[in-house]
N, C-alpha and C positions, 0 to 999 in steps of 0.2 A: 775395373769393375769386373771384366770378362774373368780374372783371374779368381773374383770372390765366388763368381757364379759356379766357376769350374769346381771349386771349392765345396760348395754346397750341394752341388750335385754328386761329389765321389764320396760325401759323408753318408751314413745310413741314418737317413730322417733324423728328426729332434734329437733322438737320443745320440745318433753319433757326432752331433756337434756338442752336445752336452759333454760327451767323454771325451771329443777333442780340446777341447776349451779346457777342462779340467788336467788333460795329460800337458798343454802346452802353457796354462797358467803361470807358472815358475819360470817359463823360458826367458832367455835374455836376448832371443832373437827376435829383433824388433819387428821386421817385417812378418813373422809368424804372428807377432801378438796384433798388428794390424789387419791381417788375413781373417785371424777370427774376429775379430771385434766388430770389421766391416760385415763380414757374414751374417753375426749377429742383427748387428743393427737393419742390414738389407732384410731380415727377416722379422722386424720389429712391428709391421703391420699385420703379417698373420698372426705372432706371439700374441698382441695385443686383445685380439678378439676370441682367443681359448675360451670356451664357456665355463672351464673348471680346473680344479688342479687337474692335470692331465699327466701326472708324473707315471700313474699306473698304466698307461696305454702309450706313454712315450716312444717306446722303442717299436711299435708298429704304425706311428704317425708319417706318411708321407708329406713331403712338402707342400704338393699341391693340394689342397684343403678348401672345403667352404666358409663362407663366413657361417658364422651362428644364426640360426632362426628361432624366435620364441613365438611358442604356439600356446593358447590358450585351451585347456582340454574341455572337451563337450561332454556330455553324457554319453553318447555313443560311443567315445574314445574309450570309455571305462566300463561299458557293458560285457560281462560275461559272453552274452551271446555274439557280440560283434567282432570280438578277436582280433583287432585292426586299429591302426591310427592312420588317419586321411590327412593329407598335407597339402596345402593350396599348390594349385598350377602355375601360379608365380614363383613360389619359393623352389619348387621342384625344377622349373623350367631355368631358373638363374642359377641355383645352387647344385642340384646334382645332376641334372643331366649334360653339363659342360664336364662333369668329372667321370661320365662312363666311357668305358673302352668299346673298341668297335665290335667285340664281341658278347657286348653284354645286351642281352636282348629285354625290355621293359615288360612289352605283353606277355612271355611265358613267365618270368619274375627272374630276378635275381637274388641268389643266395646270399645273403649279407650277414655280418657279425653286428650285433649292436653291443657297445659297451657302455656301462654305467660309470657313475663317478668314482667307484671304487675298483673299475678294471673287470668286474664281473660281465662274461659274455653271454649274451642271448640270440642263438640263430634264428633269423627272419628270414623274409623275401621281401625284396623293394618289387612292387608290381605296378603296371598302368591299368587299371580296371576300366572296363566300357570305355576303352579309347580316351577317357577324361579324367579319372581319377586315381591321385598317386597316394599309395596306401605303402606300409607296413603291416605282413601278415604274418602268421604262424605262431611266434611265441609270443605274442604283445600281451596276451593275457597274463602271461607269467611276468614278464616285466611290471606290467600294470599291478597284478595283486603282490610283488617283491616290493616296488614302491608304495603301495596303498594310495595308489593315485585316485583322485577324486575329480568330479567336474568343478571346471573354472581353476584348477591349479595351472600352472605356468611351466614349462618344459622348455628347457634351450636344446634344438637339434643342431648337432654337427656332423658334417660328413668328409670321407677321405679313403684312400687307399691305403690298405696295409703294406706298409713297404716291404714286408717279407713275402707275403702270398700275393699281392696284388689284386688281394678281393676289395671289394667295395664295403666300407663300413661305417656306421654311424656311433656317435656319440650322445647319450641323453642325459643331461643334468636337470634334476628335479628341484623347483624352486619350493620351500616349505612356506 
C-alpha cells in the first residue's frame, strides 16, 4: 500500500491518474496494472462523492478535497444587494477549515476560484465575517445571475486546492 500511496502522490492529481491509467492500460506488466488499479481503488471514496461530472476541472483537483455539502438557497443568497452566500459553521469547520494552508487568513479573506459544472471560473473571496459567518463574496452575484439561482434551489459545494497553483477552490453544482 505504501507504494500505491507514493504513486498517487507522484501523479498530478486526478488528471495525472487518468493519463497514467490510459498510458498503461495496454501494458503487459502486471505490477503496473495492479499498482494503477490499487491507486484508483484507494481513491474510490473520494471519487464517489464528486458532486458532478468534474472532467472540465479534473486537471486542477488536488487529491485532498472536501466531501460535498448541499445547501438550500435562501432569498438572501440570491438578492442582488447581498452579493454573498453564507455557509453553515458546521460545514465550514468540518470541510473547509481543514483544507486551509497556514498562510491563508480567513478574517482578511482568501482569494478563491469558484468553478461551475462547465469549468467556468468565478473569482471570489472566502471570508470569516464578524468572527462567526463563513461567506463567499465578490462575484457571487455574477455566479447567481449566470445560473439563474432562485430561493429554495439546492446547490452542491465542494472544496479543494488547485494542484497547479495551490490556491483554494470551490466547485458548485446547481440542481435543477
